[in-house]
C-alpha positions in Angstrom: -19.9 13.3 6.7 -23.1 15.1 5.5 -26.4 13.6 7.0 -28.2 13.8 3.6 -25.5 11.7 2.0 -25.6 9.2 4.8 -29.3 8.9 4.5 -28.9 8.4 0.7 -26.3 5.7 1.3 -28.6 3.9 3.7 -31.4 4.1 1.2 -29.2 2.6 -1.6 -28.1 -0.2 0.7 -31.7 -1.0 1.6 -32.6 -1.3 -2.1 -29.7 -3.6 -2.8 -30.2 -5.8 0.3 -34.0 -6.2 0.0 -35.4 -9.4 -1.1 -35.9 -9.4 -4.0 -33.5 -6.5 -4.6 -35.4 -3.4 -6.0 -33.1 -0.9 -7.5 -34.7 2.5 -8.1 -32.3 4.8 -10.1 -32.5 8.4 -9.1 -34.2 9.9 -12.2 -36.6 12.6 -13.0 -40.2 12.0 -12.1 -42.4 10.0 -14.4 -44.2 13.3 -15.3 -41.0 14.9 -16.6 -40.6 15.1 -20.3 -39.5 11.8 -21.9 -36.3 13.1 -23.5 -35.2 14.4 -20.1 -36.0 11.0 -18.5 -34.2 9.1 -21.2 -31.1 11.3 -21.0 -31.1 10.9 -17.2 -31.1 7.1 -17.6 -28.2 7.3 -20.0 -26.3 9.4 -17.5 -27.3 7.0 -14.6 -25.7 4.2 -16.5 -22.5 6.2 -17.2 -22.3 7.0 -13.5 -22.9 3.4 -12.5 -20.2 2.2 -14.8 -17.8 4.9 -13.6 -18.5 4.0 -9.9 -18.1 0.3 -10.7 -14.7 1.0 -12.3 -13.6 3.3 -9.5 -14.3 0.6 -6.9 -11.6 -1.4 -8.6 -11.9 -4.4 -10.9 -9.9 -6.4 -8.3 -13.0 -6.1 -6.0 -15.2 -7.5 -8.7 -13.1 -10.2 -10.1 -13.8 -12.8 -11.3 -17.0 -11.7 -12.9 -19.5 -14.2 -14.3 -20.4 -14.1 -17.9 -23.8 -12.7 -17.0 -22.2 -9.9 -15.0 -19.8 -9.0 -17.9 -22.8 -9.0 -20.2 -24.8 -6.7 -17.9 -21.7 -4.3 -17.9 -21.7 -4.5 -21.6 -25.4 -3.7 -21.7 -24.9 -0.8 -19.4 -22.1 0.5 -21.7 -24.4 0.3 -24.7 -27.1 2.2 -22.8 -24.5 4.7 -21.6 -23.5 5.3 -25.2 -27.1 5.5 -26.6 -28.9 8.4 -28.0 -32.7 7.9 -27.9 -34.5 9.0 -31.0 -37.9 10.5 -30.1 -40.3 9.7 -32.8 -43.4 8.1 -31.3 -44.3 9.3 -27.7 -46.2 6.1 -26.9 -43.5 3.7 -28.3 -40.7 5.8 -26.8 -42.4 5.6 -23.4 -42.8 1.9 -23.6 -39.2 1.5 -24.7 -37.9 3.7 -21.9 -40.0 1.7 -19.3 -38.5 -1.5 -20.7 -35.0 -0.2 -20.5 -35.5 1.1 -17.0 -36.9 -2.2 -15.8 -33.9 -3.9 -17.3 -31.6 -1.5 -15.5 -33.3 -2.1 -12.2 -33.1 -5.9 -12.6 -29.6 -6.0 -14.0 -28.1 -3.7 -11.4 -29.6 -6.1 -8.7 -28.3 -9.1 -10.5 -24.9 -7.6 -10.8 -24.8 -6.6 -7.1 -25.7 -10.2 -6.1 -23.1 -11.7 -8.5 -20.3 -9.4 -7.3 -21.2 -10.2 -3.6 -21.2 -13.9 -4.3 -17.9 -13.7 -6.1 -16.4 -11.7 -3.3 -17.6 -14.2 -0.6 -16.2 -17.1 -2.7 -12.9 -15.3 -3.1 -12.7 -14.8 0.7 -13.4 -18.5 1.3 -10.8 -19.6 -1.1 -8.1 -17.6 0.6 -8.4 -19.5 3.9 
């Protein structure tokens, strides 16, 4: 296994396991052009959904209504095309969407872990 990938995995785990969880999607720097940052967030959501799906829905079932709603919201973001018309308003909107993604990913992680623990308890 590549040391850089292991370091990245440790960093991701630390973000999800911190209290409160603080997810920081790997995106271009805040100084990067807004369209590039927005496109990267869309791609991040696509990748998140792809990874979530690859993990297998059996691992995630049963999902709460909130978790299903978060996945739906990520799907909406993944299918979005940001219209860049007002730099100030666009920057604010992107910041709000990014904050939602950070919080929602943490909530989804917590929900899935709780469901997994409950599922394990019910098997015994």
